[in-house]
SESEDREN-622783 format. One record per residue: residue number from 1; residue in three letters; chain; x, y, z of N, C-alpha, C in turn. Coordinates in Angstrom, 2 decimals, padded with zeros to 5 digits. Layout:
// SESEDREN-622783
gufi num NUM&residuo ALA&cadena A&n.X X&n.Y Y&n.Z Z&ca.X X&ca.Y Y&ca.Z Z&c.X X&c.Y Y&c.Z Z;
...
// end
This chain:
// SESEDREN-622783
gufi num 1&residuo HIS&cadena A&n.X 034.02&n.Y 024.40&n.Z 053.59&ca.X 034.12&ca.Y 024.02&ca.Z 052.40&c.X 032.89&c.Y 024.25&c.Z 052.23;
gufi num 2&residuo ARG&cadena A&n.X 032.94&n.Y 024.54&n.Z 050.66&ca.X 031.00&ca.Y 024.06&ca.Z 050.15&c.X 031.60&c.Y 023.33&c.Z 049.37;
gufi num 3&residuo HIS&cadena A&n.X 029.90&n.Y 023.05&n.Z 049.77&ca.X 029.44&ca.Y 020.88&ca.Z 049.39&c.X 029.10&c.Y 021.10&c.Z 048.57;
gufi num 4&residuo ARG&cadena A&n.X 029.31&n.Y 020.03&n.Z 047.28&ca.X 029.71&ca.Y 019.40&ca.Z 046.12&c.X 028.48&c.Y 019.10&c.Z 045.38;
gufi num 5&residuo ASN&cadena A&n.X 027.51&n.Y 019.25&n.Z 044.56&ca.X 026.57&ca.Y 019.05&ca.Z 044.07&c.X 026.54&c.Y 017.72&c.Z 043.53;
gufi num 6&residuo THR&cadena A&n.X 026.60&n.Y 017.08&n.Z 043.34&ca.X 025.71&ca.Y 016.04&ca.Z 043.07&c.X 024.96&c.Y 015.63&c.Z 042.06;
gufi num 7&residuo ALA&cadena A&n.X 024.27&n.Y 016.30&n.Z 041.31&ca.X 022.94&ca.Y 016.03&ca.Z 040.34&c.X 024.32&c.Y 016.01&c.Z 039.25;
gufi num 8&residuo SER&cadena A&n.X 022.93&n.Y 015.15&n.Z 038.55&ca.X 023.57&ca.Y 014.59&ca.Z 036.70&c.X 023.95&c.Y 016.96&c.Z 035.58;
gufi num 9&residuo PRO&cadena A&n.X 024.97&n.Y 016.72&n.Z 034.83&ca.X 024.66&ca.Y 018.23&ca.Z 034.92&c.X 023.97&c.Y 018.24&c.Z 033.83;
gufi num 10&residuo PHE&cadena A&n.X 023.57&n.Y 016.46&n.Z 033.03&ca.X 022.74&ca.Y 016.58&ca.Z 031.72&c.X 021.00&c.Y 016.32&c.Z 032.01;
gufi num 11&residuo LEU&cadena A&n.X 020.85&n.Y 016.74&n.Z 030.84&ca.X 019.44&ca.Y 017.39&ca.Z 030.80&c.X 018.41&c.Y 016.09&c.Z 030.14;
gufi num 12&residuo PRO&cadena A&n.X 017.98&n.Y 015.31&n.Z 032.17&ca.X 017.06&ca.Y 014.47&ca.Z 031.27&c.X 016.87&c.Y 014.04&c.Z 029.48;
gufi num 13&residuo ARG&cadena A&n.X 016.32&n.Y 012.96&n.Z 028.92&ca.X 015.74&ca.Y 012.05&ca.Z 028.20&c.X 015.03&c.Y 013.41&c.Z 027.18;
gufi num 14&residuo ASP&cadena A&n.X 014.18&n.Y 012.75&n.Z 028.66&ca.X 012.52&ca.Y 013.32&ca.Z 027.78&c.X 013.04&c.Y 015.14&c.Z 027.67;
gufi num 15&residuo ALA&cadena A&n.X 014.14&n.Y 016.17&n.Z 027.83&ca.X 014.16&ca.Y 016.55&ca.Z 027.78&c.X 013.75&c.Y 018.34&c.Z 026.31;
gufi num 16&residuo ALA&cadena A&n.X 013.43&n.Y 017.00&n.Z 024.44&ca.X 013.62&ca.Y 017.24&ca.Z 023.89&c.X 012.58&c.Y 018.93&c.Z 023.10;
gufi num 17&residuo GLY&cadena A&n.X 011.15&n.Y 018.12&n.Z 024.45&ca.X 010.55&ca.Y 019.15&ca.Z 023.79&c.X 009.92&c.Y 020.48&c.Z 024.82;
gufi num 18&residuo TRP&cadena A&n.X 010.90&n.Y 020.40&n.Z 025.69&ca.X 011.65&ca.Y 021.38&ca.Z 026.95&c.X 011.69&c.Y 022.81&c.Z 026.48;
gufi num 19&residuo ASN&cadena A&n.X 010.56&n.Y 023.24&n.Z 026.61&ca.X 010.36&ca.Y 025.42&ca.Z 026.31&c.X 011.87&c.Y 025.56&c.Z 027.20;
gufi num 20&residuo ALA&cadena A&n.X 011.54&n.Y 027.19&n.Z 028.44&ca.X 012.66&ca.Y 028.12&ca.Z 029.35&c.X 011.78&c.Y 026.75&c.Z 030.36;
gufi num 21&residuo VAL&cadena A&n.X 010.27&n.Y 027.07&n.Z 030.51&ca.X 009.78&ca.Y 027.36&ca.Z 031.50&c.X 009.97&c.Y 025.78&c.Z 032.32;
gufi num 22&residuo GLY&cadena A&n.X 009.55&n.Y 024.85&n.Z 031.59&ca.X 010.59&ca.Y 023.44&ca.Z 031.92&c.X 011.92&c.Y 023.62&c.Z 031.88;
gufi num 23&residuo PHE&cadena A&n.X 012.68&n.Y 024.02&n.Z 031.69&ca.X 013.86&ca.Y 024.38&ca.Z 031.92&c.X 014.05&c.Y 024.28&c.Z 033.74;
gufi num 24&residuo ALA&cadena A&n.X 013.67&n.Y 025.96&n.Z 033.52&ca.X 013.62&ca.Y 026.67&ca.Z 034.32&c.X 013.00&c.Y 025.17&c.Z 036.61;
gufi num 25&residuo LYS&cadena A&n.X 012.00&n.Y 024.53&n.Z 035.48&ca.X 011.43&ca.Y 023.47&ca.Z 037.01&c.X 012.56&c.Y 022.53&c.Z 037.17;
gufi num 26&residuo TRP&cadena A&n.X 013.12&n.Y 022.05&n.Z 035.95&ca.X 014.42&ca.Y 021.02&ca.Z 036.09&c.X 015.40&c.Y 021.87&c.Z 037.27;
gufi num 27&residuo LEU&cadena A&n.X 016.35&n.Y 023.18&n.Z 036.41&ca.X 017.09&ca.Y 023.77&ca.Z 037.81&c.X 016.79&c.Y 023.57&c.Z 038.61;
gufi num 28&residuo ARG&cadena A&n.X 014.89&n.Y 024.15&n.Z 038.62&ca.X 015.21&ca.Y 024.03&ca.Z 040.17&c.X 015.29&c.Y 023.15&c.Z 041.24;
gufi num 29&residuo LYS&cadena A&n.X 014.95&n.Y 021.85&n.Z 040.58&ca.X 014.84&ca.Y 021.22&ca.Z 041.68&c.X 015.75&c.Y 020.43&c.Z 041.40;
gufi num 30&residuo GLU&cadena A&n.X 016.77&n.Y 020.12&n.Z 040.40&ca.X 018.32&ca.Y 019.50&ca.Z 040.60&c.X 019.13&c.Y 020.09&c.Z 040.71;
gufi num 31&residuo ARG&cadena A&n.X 019.21&n.Y 021.68&n.Z 040.88&ca.X 020.60&ca.Y 023.33&ca.Z 041.65&c.X 021.12&c.Y 022.16&c.Z 041.35;
gufi num 32&residuo PRO&cadena A&n.X 021.80&n.Y 022.42&n.Z 039.98&ca.X 023.56&ca.Y 021.46&ca.Z 039.57&c.X 023.90&c.Y 022.63&c.Z 039.69;
gufi num 33&residuo ASP&cadena A&n.X 024.93&n.Y 022.80&n.Z 039.33&ca.X 026.68&ca.Y 022.78&ca.Z 039.85&c.X 026.96&c.Y 023.80&c.Z 037.84;
gufi num 34&residuo VAL&cadena A&n.X 026.71&n.Y 023.13&n.Z 037.20&ca.X 027.53&ca.Y 022.89&ca.Z 035.94&c.X 026.46&c.Y 021.86&c.Z 034.88;
gufi num 35&residuo VAL&cadena A&n.X 025.97&n.Y 022.43&n.Z 034.62&ca.X 024.68&ca.Y 022.05&ca.Z 032.88&c.X 025.28&c.Y 021.89&c.Z 031.15;
gufi num 36&residuo ILE&cadena A&n.X 025.59&n.Y 020.78&n.Z 031.01&ca.X 025.91&ca.Y 020.55&ca.Z 029.36&c.X 024.81&c.Y 020.52&c.Z 028.90;
gufi num 37&residuo ALA&cadena A&n.X 024.77&n.Y 021.28&n.Z 028.54&ca.X 023.91&ca.Y 021.07&ca.Z 026.94&c.X 023.56&c.Y 022.63&c.Z 026.25;
gufi num 38&residuo PRO&cadena A&n.X 023.08&n.Y 021.35&n.Z 024.71&ca.X 023.34&ca.Y 022.88&ca.Z 023.40&c.X 022.26&c.Y 024.01&c.Z 023.81;
gufi num 39&residuo ILE&cadena A&n.X 022.44&n.Y 024.40&n.Z 024.60&ca.X 021.42&ca.Y 025.97&ca.Z 024.58&c.X 021.96&c.Y 027.12&c.Z 025.18;
gufi num 40&residuo GLY&cadena A&n.X 021.53&n.Y 028.11&n.Z 024.69&ca.X 022.46&ca.Y 029.77&ca.Z 025.28&c.X 021.86&c.Y 030.04&c.Z 026.81;
gufi num 41&residuo PRO&cadena A&n.X 022.03&n.Y 031.31&n.Z 027.43&ca.X 022.41&ca.Y 031.58&ca.Z 028.88&c.X 020.49&c.Y 032.17&c.Z 028.82;
gufi num 42&residuo ALA&cadena A&n.X 020.06&n.Y 032.31&n.Z 027.95&ca.X 018.32&ca.Y 033.00&ca.Z 027.78&c.X 016.83&c.Y 031.93&c.Z 028.49;
gufi num 43&residuo TRP&cadena A&n.X 017.36&n.Y 031.16&n.Z 028.07&ca.X 016.67&ca.Y 030.50&ca.Z 029.34&c.X 017.35&c.Y 030.78&c.Z 031.16;
gufi num 44&residuo PHE&cadena A&n.X 018.66&n.Y 030.55&n.Z 031.38&ca.X 018.93&ca.Y 030.08&ca.Z 032.80&c.X 018.13&c.Y 032.20&c.Z 033.48;
gufi num 45&residuo GLU&cadena A&n.X 019.04&n.Y 033.13&n.Z 032.15&ca.X 018.22&ca.Y 034.59&ca.Z 032.58&c.X 017.13&c.Y 034.02&c.Z 032.86;
gufi num 46&residuo SER&cadena A&n.X 016.31&n.Y 033.28&n.Z 031.77&ca.X 014.37&ca.Y 033.79&ca.Z 031.58&c.X 014.43&c.Y 032.39&c.Z 033.54;
gufi num 47&residuo ALA&cadena A&n.X 015.27&n.Y 031.58&n.Z 034.00&ca.X 015.01&ca.Y 030.69&ca.Z 035.42&c.X 015.94&c.Y 032.38&c.Z 036.21;
gufi num 48&residuo GLY&cadena A&n.X 015.93&n.Y 033.30&n.Z 036.18&ca.X 016.78&ca.Y 033.97&ca.Z 037.28&c.X 018.03&c.Y 033.59&c.Z 037.44;
gufi num 49&residuo VAL&cadena A&n.X 018.68&n.Y 032.44&n.Z 036.86&ca.X 020.89&ca.Y 032.41&ca.Z 037.37&c.X 021.32&c.Y 032.54&c.Z 036.15;
gufi num 50&residuo ARG&cadena A&n.X 022.97&n.Y 033.71&n.Z 037.22&ca.X 023.78&ca.Y 033.83&ca.Z 036.38&c.X 024.83&c.Y 033.00&c.Z 035.19;
gufi num 51&residuo VAL&cadena A&n.X 025.07&n.Y 032.82&n.Z 034.56&ca.X 026.02&ca.Y 031.75&ca.Z 034.08&c.X 027.03&c.Y 031.74&c.Z 034.73;
gufi num 52&residuo PRO&cadena A&n.X 028.48&n.Y 032.47&n.Z 034.44&ca.X 028.34&ca.Y 031.82&ca.Z 035.16&c.X 028.71&c.Y 032.24&c.Z 036.87;
gufi num 53&residuo ARG&cadena A&n.X 028.14&n.Y 032.53&n.Z 036.91&ca.X 027.97&ca.Y 032.37&ca.Z 038.87&c.X 027.07&c.Y 032.59&c.Z 039.41;
gufi num 54&residuo ASP&cadena A&n.X 025.92&n.Y 031.45&n.Z 038.80&ca.X 025.04&ca.Y 030.83&ca.Z 040.09&c.X 025.57&c.Y 029.41&c.Z 039.29;
gufi num 55&residuo VAL&cadena A&n.X 026.74&n.Y 029.20&n.Z 038.11&ca.X 025.91&ca.Y 028.14&ca.Z 037.23&c.X 026.88&c.Y 027.61&c.Z 036.14;
gufi num 56&residuo SER&cadena A&n.X 027.15&n.Y 027.06&n.Z 035.84&ca.X 028.48&ca.Y 026.93&ca.Z 034.86&c.X 027.60&c.Y 026.19&c.Z 034.51;
gufi num 57&residuo LEU&cadena A&n.X 027.84&n.Y 026.57&n.Z 032.15&ca.X 027.70&ca.Y 026.07&ca.Z 030.74&c.X 028.88&c.Y 025.56&c.Z 030.38;
gufi num 58&residuo VAL&cadena A&n.X 028.71&n.Y 024.55&n.Z 029.51&ca.X 029.15&ca.Y 023.92&ca.Z 028.78&c.X 028.20&c.Y 022.86&c.Z 027.54;
gufi num 59&residuo PHE&cadena A&n.X 029.05&n.Y 024.22&n.Z 026.76&ca.X 027.98&ca.Y 022.88&ca.Z 024.62&c.X 029.15&c.Y 022.25&c.Z 024.88;
gufi num 60&residuo PRO&cadena A&n.X 027.71&n.Y 020.69&n.Z 023.81&ca.X 028.56&ca.Y 020.19&ca.Z 024.49&c.X 029.33&c.Y 020.07&c.Z 022.36;
gufi num 61&residuo ASP&cadena A&n.X 028.84&n.Y 020.89&n.Z 021.67&ca.X 029.83&ca.Y 021.41&ca.Z 020.25&c.X 029.30&c.Y 023.33&c.Z 020.69;
gufi num 62&residuo CYS&cadena A&n.X 031.08&n.Y 023.39&n.Z 020.90&ca.X 031.07&ca.Y 024.47&ca.Z 021.08&c.X 030.69&c.Y 025.66&c.Z 019.84;
gufi num 63&residuo PRO&cadena A&n.X 029.78&n.Y 026.93&n.Z 019.75&ca.X 029.82&ca.Y 027.52&ca.Z 019.04&c.X 030.69&c.Y 028.16&c.Z 017.92;
gufi num 64&residuo SER&cadena A&n.X 031.14&n.Y 028.88&n.Z 018.89&ca.X 032.91&ca.Y 028.58&ca.Z 017.86&c.X 034.39&c.Y 029.15&c.Z 019.24;
gufi num 65&residuo GLU&cadena A&n.X 035.45&n.Y 028.96&n.Z 018.60&ca.X 036.48&ca.Y 029.52&ca.Z 019.41&c.X 036.78&c.Y 030.47&c.Z 019.76;
gufi num 66&residuo ASN&cadena A&n.X 035.64&n.Y 031.64&n.Z 019.50&ca.X 035.99&ca.Y 032.55&ca.Z 020.46&c.X 034.88&c.Y 032.60&c.Z 021.41;
gufi num 67&residuo SER&cadena A&n.X 033.93&n.Y 031.62&n.Z 021.35&ca.X 032.88&ca.Y 032.29&ca.Z 022.51&c.X 033.67&c.Y 032.38&c.Z 023.59;
gufi num 68&residuo PRO&cadena A&n.X 031.83&n.Y 033.08&n.Z 024.06&ca.X 032.19&ca.Y 032.96&ca.Z 025.87&c.X 032.14&c.Y 031.97&c.Z 026.87;
gufi num 69&residuo TYR&cadena A&n.X 031.52&n.Y 031.34&n.Z 026.22&ca.X 031.43&ca.Y 029.77&ca.Z 026.82&c.X 032.43&c.Y 028.26&c.Z 026.14;
gufi num 70&residuo ALA&cadena A&n.X 032.20&n.Y 028.14&n.Z 027.93&ca.X 033.60&ca.Y 027.02&ca.Z 027.75&c.X 032.15&c.Y 025.26&c.Z 026.96;
gufi num 71&residuo GLY&cadena A&n.X 033.03&n.Y 024.45&n.Z 025.83&ca.X 032.63&ca.Y 023.15&ca.Z 025.33&c.X 033.63&c.Y 022.90&c.Z 024.74;
gufi num 72&residuo ILE&cadena A&n.X 033.16&n.Y 021.74&n.Z 023.65&ca.X 033.99&ca.Y 021.06&ca.Z 022.94&c.X 034.40&c.Y 021.28&c.Z 021.34;
gufi num 73&residuo ASP&cadena A&n.X 035.49&n.Y 022.07&n.Z 021.01&ca.X 035.61&ca.Y 022.15&ca.Z 019.66&c.X 035.53&c.Y 021.65&c.Z 019.30;
gufi num 74&residuo THR&cadena A&n.X 034.43&n.Y 020.81&n.Z 018.13&ca.X 034.34&ca.Y 019.37&ca.Z 017.47&c.X 035.32&c.Y 019.77&c.Z 015.80;
gufi num 75&residuo ARG&cadena A&n.X 035.73&n.Y 021.00&n.Z 015.87&ca.X 035.92&ca.Y 020.65&ca.Z 014.12&c.X 035.22&c.Y 020.56&c.Z 013.09;
gufi num 76&residuo SER&cadena A&n.X 033.28&n.Y 020.94&n.Z 012.97&ca.X 032.94&ca.Y 020.24&ca.Z 012.50&c.X 032.73&c.Y 020.44&c.Z 011.04;
gufi num 77&residuo ARG&cadena A&n.X 033.94&n.Y 022.08&n.Z 010.93&ca.X 033.78&ca.Y 022.43&ca.Z 009.18&c.X 035.14&c.Y 021.03&c.Z 008.72;
gufi num 78&residuo ASP&cadena A&n.X 035.55&n.Y 020.93&n.Z 009.35&ca.X 037.60&ca.Y 019.90&ca.Z 009.21&c.X 037.04&c.Y 018.87&c.Z 009.49;
gufi num 79&residuo VAL&cadena A&n.X 035.38&n.Y 018.29&n.Z 009.82&ca.X 034.58&ca.Y 016.99&ca.Z 009.53&c.X 034.46&c.Y 016.12&c.Z 008.54;
gufi num 80&residuo GLY&cadena A&n.X 033.58&n.Y 017.80&n.Z 008.17&ca.X 033.11&ca.Y 017.59&ca.Z 006.62&c.X 033.91&c.Y 017.44&c.Z 005.48;
gufi num 81&residuo ARG&cadena A&n.X 034.54&n.Y 018.72&n.Z 005.66&ca.X 035.66&ca.Y 018.54&ca.Z 004.75&c.X 036.66&c.Y 017.42&c.Z 004.47;
gufi num 82&residuo ALA&cadena A&n.X 036.78&n.Y 016.55&n.Z 005.59&ca.X 037.32&ca.Y 014.51&ca.Z 005.57&c.X 036.25&c.Y 014.11&c.Z 005.37;
gufi num 83&residuo ALA&cadena A&n.X 034.53&n.Y 013.97&n.Z 005.65&ca.X 034.36&ca.Y 014.04&ca.Z 004.92&c.X 034.30&c.Y 013.82&c.Z 003.48;
gufi num 84&residuo VAL&cadena A&n.X 034.37&n.Y 014.84&n.Z 002.46&ca.X 033.35&ca.Y 015.44&ca.Z 001.29&c.X 034.68&c.Y 014.51&c.Z 000.50;
gufi num 85&residuo ASP&cadena A&n.X 035.24&n.Y 014.79&n.Z 000.37&ca.X 037.30&ca.Y 014.24&ca.Z 000.09&c.X 037.17&c.Y 012.72&c.Z 000.40;
gufi num 86&residuo THR&cadena A&n.X 036.82&n.Y 012.21&n.Z 000.76&ca.X 036.95&ca.Y 010.63&ca.Z 001.37&c.X 036.00&c.Y 010.62&c.Z 000.02;
gufi num 87&residuo VAL&cadena A&n.X 033.87&n.Y 010.38&n.Z 000.28&ca.X 033.62&ca.Y 010.19&ca.Z -000.53&c.X 034.41&c.Y 010.55&c.Z -002.27;
gufi num 88&residuo ALA&cadena A&n.X 034.59&n.Y 011.61&n.Z -002.05&ca.X 035.16&ca.Y 011.96&ca.Z -003.53&c.X 036.90&c.Y 011.07&c.Z -003.98;
gufi num 89&residuo LEU&cadena A&n.X 037.01&n.Y 011.10&n.Z -002.97&ca.X 038.22&ca.Y 009.37&ca.Z -003.67&c.X 037.87&c.Y 009.16&c.Z -004.52;
gufi num 90&residuo GLN&cadena A&n.X 036.74&n.Y 008.29&n.Z -003.64&ca.X 035.94&ca.Y 006.93&ca.Z -003.85&c.X 035.33&c.Y 006.86&c.Z -004.70;
gufi num 91&residuo TYR&cadena A&n.X 034.84&n.Y 007.61&n.Z -005.62&ca.X 034.44&ca.Y 007.57&ca.Z -006.91&c.X 035.87&c.Y 008.27&c.Z -007.90;
gufi num 92&residuo GLN&cadena A&n.X 037.22&n.Y 008.24&n.Z -007.25&ca.X 037.80&ca.Y 008.36&ca.Z -008.31&c.X 038.32&c.Y 007.31&c.Z -009.26;
// end
């Protein structure tokens, strides 16, 4: 059976200033099975990694319900509408 990697799928906290080169170094070092990050497949491709064949990609906020990637649909438009409605009700 295949050995599962126990690397964290989350990028380190200091990854905010990263570029594709820093990401590729992290990816080669950690070798995760899945990456949970708000980055597109271009950084994977530049590192020579194929999504989803070599590694799975999950967006913490899926770009759309028609996205070819896995992720969480936070329904941000609905949340925004509800916030505006709540504020508007406070001023009535």
